[in-house]
PAZAMI-449004 format. One record per residue: residue number from 0; x, y, z negated of N, C-alpha, C in turn. Coordinates in nm, 2 decimals. Example, Ala and Ser with C-alpha at 12.3 -4.5 7.8 and 13.67 -1.06 7.14 Angstrom:
// residues 2
0:1.32:-0.57:-0.78:1.23:-0.45:-0.78:1.32:-0.33:-0.78
1:1.28:-0.22:-0.71:1.37:-0.11:-0.71:1.29:0.00:-0.79
This chain:
// residues 290
0:2.73:-0.73:2.76:2.78:-0.62:2.68:2.92:-0.65:2.63
1:3.01:-0.56:2.66:3.15:-0.59:2.61:3.17:-0.56:2.47
2:3.26:-0.62:2.41:3.30:-0.60:2.27:3.36:-0.46:2.26
3:3.31:-0.37:2.17:3.37:-0.24:2.16:3.46:-0.23:2.04
4:3.43:-0.31:1.93:3.51:-0.31:1.82:3.50:-0.45:1.75
5:3.61:-0.51:1.73:3.62:-0.65:1.67:3.61:-0.63:1.52
6:3.54:-0.73:1.46:3.53:-0.74:1.32:3.67:-0.79:1.27
7:3.70:-0.76:1.14:3.83:-0.81:1.09:3.82:-0.96:1.06
8:3.93:-1.02:1.02:3.93:-1.16:0.98:3.85:-1.19:0.86
9:3.83:-1.32:0.83:3.73:-1.36:0.72:3.77:-1.30:0.59
10:3.89:-1.28:0.56:3.93:-1.22:0.42:3.89:-1.08:0.41
11:3.87:-1.01:0.52:3.85:-0.86:0.51:3.71:-0.82:0.55
12:3.62:-0.91:0.57:3.48:-0.88:0.60:3.41:-0.82:0.47
13:3.32:-0.73:0.49:3.24:-0.68:0.38:3.14:-0.79:0.35
14:3.07:-0.78:0.24:2.97:-0.88:0.20:2.86:-0.89:0.30
15:2.81:-0.78:0.36:2.71:-0.78:0.46:2.76:-0.85:0.59
16:2.88:-0.82:0.63:2.94:-0.88:0.75:2.95:-1.03:0.73
17:3.00:-1.07:0.61:3.02:-1.21:0.59:2.89:-1.28:0.59
18:2.78:-1.23:0.53:2.65:-1.29:0.53:2.60:-1.31:0.67
19:2.62:-1.21:0.76:2.57:-1.22:0.89:2.65:-1.33:0.97
20:2.78:-1.34:0.95:2.86:-1.44:1.02:2.82:-1.58:0.97
21:2.80:-1.59:0.84:2.76:-1.72:0.78:2.63:-1.77:0.84
22:2.53:-1.68:0.84:2.40:-1.72:0.89:2.41:-1.77:1.04
23:2.48:-1.70:1.12:2.50:-1.74:1.26:2.57:-1.88:1.27
24:2.68:-1.90:1.19:2.75:-2.02:1.19:2.67:-2.14:1.14
25:2.58:-2.12:1.04:2.49:-2.23:1.00:2.40:-2.27:1.11
26:2.35:-2.17:1.18:2.26:-2.20:1.30:2.33:-2.29:1.40
27:2.45:-2.25:1.43:2.53:-2.32:1.53:2.56:-2.46:1.48
28:2.62:-2.47:1.36:2.68:-2.60:1.31:2.57:-2.70:1.28
29:2.47:-2.65:1.21:2.36:-2.75:1.17:2.29:-2.80:1.29
30:2.26:-2.72:1.39:2.19:-2.77:1.51:2.27:-2.88:1.57
31:2.40:-2.86:1.59:2.49:-2.96:1.66:2.50:-3.09:1.58
32:2.52:-3.07:1.45:2.54:-3.19:1.36:2.41:-3.28:1.36
33:2.30:-3.22:1.34:2.17:-3.30:1.33:2.14:-3.35:1.47
34:2.16:-3.28:1.58:2.13:-3.33:1.71:2.22:-3.46:1.73
35:2.34:-3.45:1.70:2.43:-3.57:1.71:2.38:-3.69:1.63
36:2.34:-3.66:1.51:2.29:-3.77:1.43:2.17:-3.84:1.49
37:2.08:-3.76:1.55:1.97:-3.82:1.62:2.01:-3.90:1.75
38:2.11:-3.84:1.82:2.15:-3.91:1.95:2.21:-4.04:1.92
39:2.28:-4.06:1.80:2.34:-4.19:1.77:2.24:-4.30:1.76
40:2.11:-4.26:1.73:2.01:-4.37:1.72:1.98:-4.44:1.85
41:2.03:-4.38:1.96:2.01:-4.44:2.09:2.12:-4.54:2.13
42:2.22:-4.55:2.05:2.33:-4.64:2.09:2.28:-4.78:2.11
43:2.32:-4.84:2.22:2.28:-4.98:2.27:2.13:-4.99:2.30
44:2.06:-4.88:2.30:1.92:-4.88:2.33:1.88:-4.80:2.45
45:1.98:-4.73:2.51:1.95:-4.65:2.63:1.92:-4.74:2.75
46:1.85:-4.69:2.85:1.80:-4.78:2.96:1.91:-4.84:3.04
47:2.03:-4.78:3.05:2.14:-4.83:3.13:2.27:-4.82:3.05
48:2.36:-4.90:3.09:2.49:-4.89:3.02:2.55:-4.75:3.04
49:2.54:-4.70:3.16:2.59:-4.57:3.19:2.53:-4.46:3.10
50:2.40:-4.47:3.08:2.34:-4.37:3.00:2.37:-4.39:2.85
51:2.39:-4.51:2.81:2.43:-4.54:2.68:2.57:-4.47:2.65
52:2.66:-4.49:2.74:2.79:-4.43:2.72:2.79:-4.28:2.73
53:2.70:-4.23:2.82:2.69:-4.08:2.83:2.64:-4.02:2.70
54:2.54:-4.08:2.65:2.48:-4.03:2.52:2.57:-4.04:2.41
55:2.65:-4.15:2.40:2.75:-4.16:2.30:2.85:-4.05:2.31
56:2.89:-4.02:2.43:2.99:-3.91:2.45:2.93:-3.78:2.41
57:2.80:-3.76:2.44:2.74:-3.63:2.41:2.73:-3.62:2.26
58:2.69:-3.72:2.19:2.69:-3.72:2.04:2.82:-3.69:1.98
59:2.93:-3.75:2.04:3.06:-3.72:1.99:3.10:-3.57:2.01
60:3.06:-3.52:2.13:3.09:-3.38:2.16:3.02:-3.29:2.06
61:2.89:-3.32:2.03:2.81:-3.23:1.94:2.87:-3.24:1.80
62:2.92:-3.35:1.76:2.98:-3.36:1.63:3.11:-3.28:1.62
63:3.18:-3.28:1.73:3.30:-3.20:1.74:3.27:-3.05:1.74
64:3.16:-3.01:1.81:3.12:-2.87:1.81:3.08:-2.83:1.67
65:3.00:-2.91:1.60:2.97:-2.88:1.46:3.09:-2.86:1.38
66:3.19:-2.95:1.40:3.31:-2.94:1.32:3.38:-2.81:1.34
67:3.38:-2.76:1.47:3.44:-2.63:1.50:3.37:-2.52:1.42
68:3.24:-2.52:1.41:3.17:-2.41:1.34:3.18:-2.43:1.19
69:3.17:-2.55:1.14:3.19:-2.57:0.99:3.33:-2.53:0.95
70:3.42:-2.55:1.04:3.56:-2.50:1.00:3.57:-2.35:0.98
71:3.49:-2.28:1.05:3.49:-2.13:1.03:3.42:-2.09:0.90
72:3.32:-2.18:0.86:3.26:-2.15:0.73:3.36:-2.18:0.62
73:3.45:-2.28:0.64:3.55:-2.31:0.54:3.64:-2.19:0.52
74:3.65:-2.10:0.61:3.73:-1.97:0.59:3.68:-1.90:0.47
75:3.55:-1.92:0.43:3.49:-1.84:0.32:3.50:-1.92:0.19
76:3.58:-2.03:0.19:3.60:-2.10:0.06:3.52:-2.23:0.05
77:3.43:-2.26:0.14:3.35:-2.38:0.13:3.44:-2.50:0.17
78:3.40:-2.62:0.13:3.47:-2.74:0.17:3.38:-2.82:0.26
79:3.44:-2.91:0.34:3.36:-2.99:0.43:3.25:-3.07:0.35
80:3.29:-3.12:0.24:3.20:-3.20:0.16:3.08:-3.11:0.12
81:3.10:-2.99:0.08:3.00:-2.90:0.03:2.91:-2.86:0.15
82:2.96:-2.85:0.27:2.89:-2.81:0.38:2.80:-2.92:0.44
83:2.85:-3.04:0.43:2.78:-3.15:0.50:2.72:-3.26:0.40
84:2.81:-3.32:0.33:2.77:-3.44:0.25:2.70:-3.41:0.12
85:2.73:-3.29:0.06:2.68:-3.26:-0.07:2.57:-3.14:-0.07
86:2.55:-3.08:0.05:2.45:-2.97:0.06:2.31:-3.03:0.04
87:2.23:-2.96:-0.04:2.09:-2.99:-0.05:2.02:-2.99:0.08
88:1.93:-3.09:0.11:1.86:-3.10:0.24:1.78:-2.97:0.26
89:1.73:-2.91:0.16:1.65:-2.79:0.17:1.73:-2.67:0.22
90:1.86:-2.68:0.21:1.95:-2.56:0.24:1.99:-2.56:0.39
91:1.96:-2.66:0.47:2.01:-2.67:0.61:1.92:-2.57:0.69
92:1.98:-2.52:0.80:1.91:-2.42:0.88:1.90:-2.46:1.03
93:1.90:-2.59:1.06:1.88:-2.63:1.20:1.73:-2.62:1.24
94:1.71:-2.61:1.37:1.58:-2.61:1.43:1.51:-2.75:1.41
95:1.38:-2.74:1.39:1.31:-2.87:1.37:1.31:-2.96:1.50
96:1.35:-2.90:1.61:1.36:-2.98:1.74:1.46:-3.09:1.72
97:1.57:-3.06:1.66:1.68:-3.16:1.65:1.66:-3.26:1.53
98:1.57:-3.23:1.44:1.55:-3.32:1.33:1.44:-3.43:1.35
99:1.35:-3.40:1.45:1.24:-3.49:1.47:1.29:-3.63:1.51
100:1.22:-3.73:1.46:1.25:-3.87:1.51:1.21:-3.88:1.66
101:1.27:-3.97:1.73:1.23:-3.99:1.87:1.09:-4.06:1.87
102:1.01:-4.03:1.97:0.87:-4.08:1.98:0.87:-4.22:2.02
103:0.86:-4.31:1.93:0.85:-4.46:1.95:0.96:-4.50:2.05
104:1.08:-4.45:2.03:1.19:-4.49:2.11:1.18:-4.46:2.26
105:1.10:-4.36:2.30:1.08:-4.33:2.44:1.19:-4.25:2.49
106:1.26:-4.30:2.60:1.37:-4.24:2.66:1.33:-4.10:2.71
107:1.21:-4.08:2.76:1.16:-3.95:2.81:1.17:-3.85:2.70
108:1.14:-3.89:2.57:1.15:-3.80:2.46:1.29:-3.75:2.44
109:1.39:-3.84:2.45:1.53:-3.81:2.43:1.57:-3.71:2.54
110:1.53:-3.73:2.66:1.58:-3.65:2.77:1.51:-3.51:2.77
111:1.38:-3.50:2.74:1.32:-3.37:2.74:1.38:-3.29:2.62
112:1.40:-3.36:2.51:1.46:-3.29:2.39:1.60:-3.24:2.43
113:1.68:-3.32:2.50:1.81:-3.28:2.54:1.81:-3.17:2.63
114:1.72:-3.17:2.73:1.71:-3.06:2.83:1.67:-2.93:2.76
115:1.57:-2.93:2.68:1.53:-2.81:2.61:1.64:-2.75:2.52
116:1.71:-2.84:2.45:1.81:-2.80:2.36:1.93:-2.75:2.44
117:1.97:-2.82:2.54:2.10:-2.78:2.61:2.08:-2.65:2.69
118:1.96:-2.63:2.74:1.93:-2.50:2.80:1.94:-2.38:2.70
119:1.89:-2.41:2.58:1.90:-2.31:2.47:2.04:-2.29:2.43
120:2.11:-2.39:2.42:2.26:-2.38:2.39:2.33:-2.30:2.49
121:2.30:-2.32:2.62:2.36:-2.25:2.73:2.35:-2.10:2.71
122:2.22:-2.05:2.69:2.20:-1.90:2.67:2.26:-1.85:2.54
123:2.26:-1.94:2.44:2.32:-1.90:2.31:2.47:-1.88:2.32
124:2.54:-1.97:2.39:2.68:-1.96:2.40:2.72:-1.84:2.49
125:2.64:-1.81:2.59:2.67:-1.69:2.67:2.66:-1.56:2.58
126:2.58:-1.56:2.48:2.57:-1.44:2.40:2.68:-1.44:2.29
127:2.76:-1.54:2.29:2.87:-1.54:2.20:3.01:-1.52:2.26
128:3.01:-1.53:2.40:3.14:-1.52:2.47:3.21:-1.39:2.44
129:3.14:-1.28:2.41:3.20:-1.15:2.38:3.17:-1.11:2.24
130:3.15:-1.21:2.15:3.12:-1.18:2.01:3.23:-1.09:1.95
131:3.18:-1.00:1.86:3.27:-0.91:1.79:3.35:-0.98:1.68
132:3.32:-1.11:1.65:3.39:-1.18:1.55:3.49:-1.27:1.63
133:3.62:-1.24:1.62:3.71:-1.32:1.71:3.72:-1.47:1.68
134:3.70:-1.51:1.56:3.70:-1.65:1.53:3.59:-1.73:1.60
135:3.48:-1.67:1.62:3.37:-1.73:1.70:3.41:-1.72:1.85
136:3.45:-1.60:1.89:3.48:-1.58:2.04:3.58:-1.68:2.09
137:3.68:-1.70:2.01:3.79:-1.79:2.06:3.76:-1.93:2.08
138:3.64:-1.98:2.03:3.61:-2.12:2.04:3.50:-2.15:2.14
139:3.46:-2.05:2.21:3.35:-2.07:2.30:3.39:-2.15:2.43
140:3.50:-2.12:2.48:3.54:-2.17:2.61:3.54:-2.32:2.61
141:3.59:-2.38:2.51:3.60:-2.53:2.50:3.46:-2.59:2.50
142:3.37:-2.53:2.42:3.23:-2.58:2.40:3.15:-2.57:2.52
143:3.16:-2.45:2.59:3.08:-2.43:2.71:3.11:-2.54:2.82
144:3.23:-2.57:2.84:3.26:-2.68:2.94:3.19:-2.81:2.91
145:3.19:-2.85:2.78:3.12:-2.98:2.75:2.97:-2.96:2.75
146:2.92:-2.85:2.71:2.77:-2.83:2.71:2.72:-2.83:2.86
147:2.80:-2.78:2.95:2.76:-2.78:3.09:2.73:-2.93:3.14
148:2.82:-3.02:3.09:2.80:-3.16:3.12:2.67:-3.22:3.06
149:2.64:-3.18:2.94:2.52:-3.22:2.87:2.40:-3.18:2.94
150:2.40:-3.06:2.99:2.28:-3.00:3.06:2.26:-3.08:3.19
151:2.37:-3.10:3.26:2.37:-3.18:3.39:2.31:-3.32:3.37
152:2.36:-3.38:3.26:2.31:-3.52:3.23:2.16:-3.52:3.21
153:2.11:-3.42:3.13:1.96:-3.41:3.10:1.89:-3.38:3.23
154:1.93:-3.29:3.31:1.86:-3.26:3.44:1.86:-3.37:3.53
155:1.96:-3.45:3.54:1.97:-3.57:3.63:1.86:-3.67:3.59
156:1.85:-3.69:3.46:1.75:-3.78:3.41:1.61:-3.73:3.42
157:1.59:-3.60:3.40:1.46:-3.54:3.41:1.41:-3.56:3.56
158:1.49:-3.54:3.65:1.45:-3.55:3.79:1.43:-3.70:3.83
159:1.51:-3.78:3.77:1.50:-3.93:3.80:1.36:-3.98:3.74
160:1.33:-3.94:3.62:1.20:-3.99:3.56:1.08:-3.93:3.63
161:1.10:-3.80:3.68:0.98:-3.73:3.74:0.95:-3.79:3.88
162:1.03:-3.88:3.93:1.00:-3.94:4.07:0.89:-4.03:4.06
163:0.86:-4.10:3.95:0.76:-4.19:3.94:0.64:-4.14:3.85
164:0.52:-4.18:3.88:0.40:-4.13:3.81:0.41:-4.16:3.66
165:0.45:-4.28:3.62:0.46:-4.32:3.48:0.57:-4.23:3.41
166:0.68:-4.21:3.48:0.79:-4.13:3.42:0.74:-3.99:3.40
167:0.67:-3.93:3.50:0.62:-3.80:3.49:0.52:-3.78:3.38
168:0.44:-3.88:3.36:0.34:-3.88:3.25:0.41:-3.88:3.11
169:0.52:-3.96:3.11:0.60:-3.97:2.98:0.67:-3.84:2.95
170:0.72:-3.78:3.06:0.79:-3.65:3.04:0.69:-3.54:2.99
171:0.56:-3.55:3.05:0.46:-3.45:3.01:0.42:-3.47:2.86
172:0.41:-3.59:2.82:0.38:-3.62:2.68:0.49:-3.57:2.59
173:0.61:-3.59:2.63:0.72:-3.55:2.54:0.73:-3.39:2.54
174:0.70:-3.33:2.66:0.71:-3.18:2.66:0.60:-3.12:2.57
175:0.48:-3.18:2.58:0.37:-3.13:2.50:0.40:-3.13:2.35
176:0.47:-3.24:2.31:0.51:-3.26:2.17:0.62:-3.18:2.12
177:0.72:-3.16:2.21:0.85:-3.10:2.17:0.86:-2.95:2.19
178:0.78:-2.90:2.29:0.79:-2.76:2.33:0.78:-2.66:2.21
179:0.68:-2.68:2.12:0.67:-2.58:2.01:0.79:-2.59:1.92
180:0.85:-2.71:1.90:0.96:-2.72:1.82:1.09:-2.66:1.89
181:1.09:-2.66:2.02:1.20:-2.60:2.09:1.20:-2.45:2.07
182:1.08:-2.39:2.05:1.07:-2.25:2.03:1.13:-2.21:1.89
183:1.14:-2.30:1.80:1.20:-2.27:1.67:1.35:-2.25:1.68
184:1.41:-2.29:1.79:1.55:-2.26:1.82:1.58:-2.11:1.81
185:1.48:-2.04:1.84:1.49:-1.89:1.85:1.43:-1.82:1.73
186:1.39:-1.90:1.63:1.33:-1.84:1.51:1.44:-1.78:1.42
187:1.41:-1.68:1.35:1.52:-1.62:1.26:1.54:-1.69:1.14
188:1.66:-1.69:1.08:1.69:-1.74:0.95:1.64:-1.64:0.85
189:1.66:-1.51:0.87:1.62:-1.40:0.79:1.61:-1.28:0.88
190:1.50:-1.21:0.89:1.48:-1.10:0.99:1.59:-1.00:0.97
191:1.62:-0.96:0.85:1.71:-0.85:0.82:1.85:-0.89:0.86
192:1.89:-1.02:0.83:2.02:-1.06:0.86:2.04:-1.08:1.01
193:1.93:-1.13:1.08:1.94:-1.15:1.23:1.96:-1.01:1.29
194:1.89:-0.91:1.24:1.91:-0.77:1.30:2.06:-0.73:1.28
195:2.11:-0.76:1.17:2.25:-0.72:1.14:2.35:-0.80:1.23
196:2.32:-0.92:1.26:2.40:-1.00:1.35:2.41:-0.93:1.49
197:2.30:-0.88:1.53:2.29:-0.81:1.66:2.36:-0.67:1.65
198:2.33:-0.60:1.54:2.39:-0.46:1.53:2.54:-0.47:1.52
199:2.60:-0.57:1.46:2.74:-0.59:1.45:2.81:-0.64:1.57
200:2.73:-0.69:1.67:2.78:-0.74:1.79:2.83:-0.88:1.78
201:2.80:-0.95:1.67:2.84:-1.09:1.65:2.78:-1.18:1.76
202:2.65:-1.14:1.79:2.58:-1.20:1.90:2.54:-1.08:1.99
203:2.56:-1.10:2.12:2.53:-0.99:2.21:2.40:-0.98:2.28
204:2.31:-1.08:2.24:2.17:-1.08:2.28:2.09:-1.12:2.16
205:1.97:-1.05:2.15:1.89:-1.08:2.03:1.82:-1.21:2.05
206:1.76:-1.26:1.94:1.69:-1.39:1.95:1.57:-1.38:2.05
207:1.50:-1.27:2.05:1.39:-1.25:2.14:1.44:-1.25:2.29
208:1.55:-1.18:2.31:1.60:-1.18:2.45:1.65:-1.32:2.49
209:1.71:-1.39:2.40:1.76:-1.53:2.43:1.64:-1.62:2.46
210:1.53:-1.60:2.39:1.42:-1.69:2.41:1.36:-1.66:2.55
211:1.36:-1.53:2.59:1.31:-1.50:2.72:1.40:-1.55:2.83
212:1.53:-1.54:2.81:1.63:-1.60:2.91:1.60:-1.75:2.92
213:1.58:-1.82:2.81:1.55:-1.96:2.81:1.43:-1.99:2.88
214:1.32:-1.92:2.85:1.19:-1.95:2.92:1.20:-1.92:3.07
215:1.28:-1.82:3.11:1.29:-1.79:3.25:1.37:-1.90:3.32
216:1.44:-1.98:3.25:1.52:-2.09:3.31:1.43:-2.22:3.31
217:1.37:-2.25:3.19:1.31:-2.38:3.18:1.17:-2.39:3.24
218:1.09:-2.28:3.24:0.95:-2.29:3.29:0.95:-2.31:3.44
219:1.02:-2.24:3.53:1.02:-2.27:3.67:1.07:-2.41:3.70
220:1.18:-2.45:3.63:1.24:-2.59:3.65:1.13:-2.70:3.62
221:1.07:-2.68:3.50:0.97:-2.79:3.46:0.85:-2.79:3.56
222:0.81:-2.67:3.60:0.69:-2.67:3.69:0.73:-2.73:3.83
223:0.86:-2.71:3.87:0.90:-2.76:4.00:0.90:-2.92:3.99
224:0.92:-2.97:3.88:0.92:-3.12:3.86:0.77:-3.17:3.86
225:0.68:-3.08:3.85:0.54:-3.13:3.84:0.48:-3.13:3.70
226:0.55:-3.07:3.61:0.51:-3.07:3.47:0.43:-2.94:3.44
227:0.33:-2.96:3.36:0.24:-2.84:3.32:0.29:-2.78:3.19
228:0.35:-2.67:3.20:0.40:-2.60:3.08:0.29:-2.54:3.00
229:0.17:-2.51:3.07:0.06:-2.46:3.00:0.01:-2.56:2.89
230:0.02:-2.69:2.92:-0.02:-2.79:2.82:0.07:-2.78:2.69
231:0.18:-2.72:2.71:0.28:-2.71:2.60:0.25:-2.58:2.52
232:0.13:-2.52:2.55:0.08:-2.40:2.48:0.18:-2.28:2.50
233:0.23:-2.26:2.62:0.30:-2.14:2.65:0.21:-2.02:2.66
234:0.23:-1.91:2.59:0.14:-1.80:2.61:0.14:-1.75:2.75
235:0.03:-1.68:2.79:0.02:-1.63:2.93:0.14:-1.53:2.96
236:0.17:-1.45:2.86:0.27:-1.35:2.88:0.39:-1.38:2.78
237:0.51:-1.40:2.83:0.62:-1.43:2.74:0.73:-1.34:2.76
238:0.70:-1.21:2.76:0.81:-1.11:2.77:0.87:-1.09:2.64
239:0.97:-1.00:2.63:1.05:-0.98:2.51:0.96:-0.92:2.40
240:0.85:-0.86:2.43:0.77:-0.79:2.33:0.66:-0.89:2.27
241:0.65:-1.01:2.33:0.55:-1.10:2.29:0.61:-1.19:2.18
242:0.56:-1.19:2.06:0.61:-1.28:1.96:0.50:-1.37:1.89
243:0.38:-1.36:1.95:0.27:-1.44:1.89:0.27:-1.58:1.95
244:0.38:-1.66:1.92:0.39:-1.79:1.97:0.32:-1.89:1.87
245:0.27:-2.00:1.92:0.22:-2.10:1.83:0.34:-2.19:1.79
246:0.38:-2.16:1.67:0.50:-2.24:1.62:0.45:-2.34:1.52
247:0.53:-2.45:1.50:0.50:-2.55:1.41:0.50:-2.50:1.26
248:0.44:-2.58:1.17:0.43:-2.54:1.03:0.57:-2.52:0.98
249:0.66:-2.61:1.01:0.80:-2.60:0.96:0.89:-2.55:1.07
250:0.98:-2.46:1.04:1.07:-2.40:1.15:1.21:-2.44:1.14
251:1.25:-2.49:1.02:1.39:-2.53:1.01:1.49:-2.41:0.98
252:1.48:-2.31:1.06:1.57:-2.19:1.05:1.55:-2.13:0.91
253:1.42:-2.13:0.86:1.39:-2.06:0.73:1.40:-2.16:0.62
254:1.47:-2.28:0.65:1.49:-2.38:0.55:1.36:-2.46:0.51
255:1.26:-2.45:0.59:1.14:-2.54:0.58:1.16:-2.65:0.68
256:1.14:-2.77:0.63:1.17:-2.89:0.72:1.06:-2.99:0.71
257:1.06:-3.08:0.81:0.96:-3.19:0.81:1.01:-3.30:0.72
258:0.92:-3.40:0.69:0.96:-3.51:0.61:1.07:-3.59:0.68
259:1.07:-3.59:0.81:1.17:-3.67:0.88:1.31:-3.63:0.85
260:1.33:-3.50:0.83:1.46:-3.45:0.80:1.51:-3.50:0.67
261:1.43:-3.51:0.57:1.47:-3.55:0.44:1.51:-3.70:0.44
262:1.44:-3.78:0.52:1.47:-3.92:0.54:1.61:-3.93:0.62
263:1.63:-3.85:0.72:1.75:-3.86:0.79:1.87:-3.82:0.71
264:1.86:-3.71:0.63:1.97:-3.66:0.55:2.00:-3.76:0.44
265:1.90:-3.83:0.39:1.92:-3.93:0.29:2.00:-4.05:0.35
266:1.97:-4.08:0.48:2.04:-4.19:0.54:2.19:-4.16:0.57
267:2.22:-4.04:0.63:2.35:-4.02:0.67:2.45:-3.98:0.56
268:2.39:-3.95:0.44:2.47:-3.92:0.32:2.48:-4.04:0.23
269:2.41:-4.15:0.27:2.40:-4.26:0.18:2.54:-4.32:0.14
270:2.62:-4.35:0.24:2.75:-4.41:0.22:2.84:-4.33:0.13
271:2.84:-4.20:0.16:2.92:-4.10:0.08:2.88:-4.11:-0.07
272:2.75:-4.12:-0.09:2.70:-4.12:-0.23:2.73:-4.26:-0.29
273:2.70:-4.37:-0.21:2.72:-4.50:-0.27:2.86:-4.53:-0.31
274:2.96:-4.47:-0.23:3.10:-4.49:-0.26:3.15:-4.40:-0.37
275:3.06:-4.31:-0.42:3.10:-4.22:-0.52:3.21:-4.12:-0.48
276:3.20:-4.08:-0.35:3.30:-3.98:-0.30:3.27:-3.84:-0.35
277:3.38:-3.77:-0.36:3.37:-3.63:-0.40:3.44:-3.53:-0.30
278:3.50:-3.59:-0.19:3.55:-3.52:-0.08:3.55:-3.61:0.04
279:3.54:-3.54:0.15:3.54:-3.62:0.28:3.68:-3.63:0.34
280:3.71:-3.75:0.38:3.84:-3.78:0.45:3.82:-3.74:0.59
281:3.90:-3.64:0.63:3.90:-3.59:0.77:3.95:-3.69:0.87
282:3.88:-3.70:0.98:3.92:-3.79:1.09:3.96:-3.70:1.21
283:3.95:-3.57:1.20:3.99:-3.48:1.31:4.09:-3.38:1.25
284:4.18:-3.34:1.34:4.27:-3.23:1.30:4.19:-3.10:1.28
285:4.25:-3.02:1.20:4.20:-2.88:1.18:4.20:-2.82:1.32
286:4.09:-2.76:1.37:4.08:-2.70:1.50:4.19:-2.60:1.52
287:4.23:-2.53:1.42:4.33:-2.42:1.43:4.47:-2.48:1.45
288:4.49:-2.61:1.42:4.62:-2.68:1.44:4.62:-2.76:1.56
289:4.51:-2.78:1.63:4.50:-2.86:1.75:4.58:-2.80:1.87
């Protein structure tokens, strides 16, 4: 769907328009930031030096993407400290998929999580390429290129692990555990605001449509590897009109989170608090000046 009318710049948005843009940006930024925080836990623990370096690069990319989206929230007067280091843990809007701790350090858990997330990110970015909000639209190209690499890395490892019986069993265990949380990637932050995001053309595909695009990609791929998606409690019919999914108790998007998130947030903000900081020292250029 082509953009028919672009929204104005941040200073000229109506209150309703700004709320819609903010909700979408929090979805994008929080997912990327928290995913990166979890990926860093694999440093020097990955099964090969190559995979260790790859995951380190992916974590760095995701932090950079989060920075791009948080920067757009700063257009509305927020500071980086307020958005990341001083925001209440209950206020974050990331999916519970990215906040979960890894299952006993199992590499299959990391790879399945990465695959499910990166496929969702792929369809999400496609729905933003012609966003009516120019500040979002202008940043997609750089992110898409890097996310394609992330998806390729996950698929390579999925296929490598699936070659052996033990690896396939570990993939299945991870899939059964993570699949319901992956569905929360498509949960709304607020039904009315999500509808407004679509009506304004800020996103050119609805959450339901994006979920179906994602399922149409991941289900055949997983089954071709020998994985049973039925064990992951996939409904028999998953068309755009079907919304009765078995979702976890906590969704993330609605600001309900697991205990693991509060532990993680406490950990990554600890140094900031211990040093008595009141602002974050930037280590990256402003994306608009790069």
